[in-house]
Residue, then its C-alpha position, 0 to 999 in steps of 0.5 A: m500500500v505504501n507504493g500504491e496499487l491498482v485493485l480490481t473487483q467485480d460486482g455482477p457485470i460491473a468491474t471496478l478498477l480502484i487507484s489506491n495510493p492514498s498517502k499521495r492522493n492516489a498518484m500513479t507510480a511507475a509500477m501502477w502505470r505498468s500494471l494497468p494495461t496488463l489488467l485489461p485483456p482478461l476483463a475484455a475477454d471475460p463475457s461476465v464483465r460488461v462495464l468497467i468503472l475507474a475510481g480512486a480510493a479514499g475520496t480522491f480520483c488521482a493526483g497524477a503521476d508520482i512527482t518523484e517519477a515525473a522526469p522519466l515519464a516526461r523524457a519518454g514522451e509518447t513511449s512513456l508508461a503513462v501514455e501506454a496505460e492511457q492508450a490501453l484504457a482507451a482501446f478497451p472494447k467495453p464501456t468505461i466510466a470514470r467515477i471522479e471524487g476529489f482531485c483529478v489532475g495531470g495523469g489522473c485527468q489523462l486516465a479519465v479522458a481515456c474513459d468513455l464517460r466521466f461522472a464527478a462529485a460536486d466537490s471534485r477538482f480538475g487540472v492539466t498541469p504540465a506547464k507548472l513543471g516544464i513538461v511537454y504534454p504527449p501529443s496523442t494525449t493532447r489530441r485526445l483531450s482536444a477531441l473531447i473538449g475542443p482546441s480552445r478549452t484544451k489550450l486554456l487548461l494547458y496554458t494556465a495549468d489552473l484547477i477548475d471545479a466540477g461545474a466548470a468541467e461539466r460546462m466545458g464537456l470534460v465531465d458528463a454529469v455532476f452529483p453530490a458527493a454522497e450520491l456519486a457512487s450510486a448514480v454511477h452504479q445505476v448508469a453502469s447497470t443500465i449499460a450492462s443490461r443493453s445489447q453488448l453488440t450495439l455497445r461494441a459496435t458504437k465504441a468501434v465506430l467512434s474509435g475509427s474501427e470496423p464494427p462487428p456485423q449485425d447478429e440476426a439472433e440479437l436483432t430478433e430477440g430485441i424486436a420480440a422483446f419490444a413487441a412483448r413489452r419485456a426485458p430483452a435477453f440479449r446473448w451476444s458477447 
């Protein structure tokens, strides 16, 4: 626990990956960056997992990279462990949700942006802070942020390196919704449960198309079941995986 770890749990179809390094506001160590991509392939291959939630321990999402290891990450640029972890998370084929409390800064924001959806507590704070350290933010990471919130707002975050509150993050599109801190976990679980109940074929195809990949073909059994369930006014029993 002193050096931090990533803790993986599963509740039905929902897996949760917890960033845990509380003594450093869940800063990501090199070992944590390195382990993240290794945890994802088994989840991708497991049909019982339908949604992945990324969260932080002890009321904080992630304060970024461990400052004692920031220089090697900066020098590595696009080949850094942080970028490899970000890209692995973005490429994960199932829906991902960042559940954000407390600080979501630097590398923490990098991981949150790599998720499909972001939900935040009202008292959370966000920042992209390489300009405070003289770090060149990785090009692919910068472009991913710009694709989410636009070039002007990306420049604002990178130029100022200031922290913004959850309301500002929601207005600029950095987060999708904001909830009172006490309601965040249940709200995210409800959204994840809803997503898990939908056609996994539709979800996989949607994510593939939006990432520029080829979607899986239409499955006749999935289509037949969906239409039959709608006509019978019952919940569909989708089987595609």
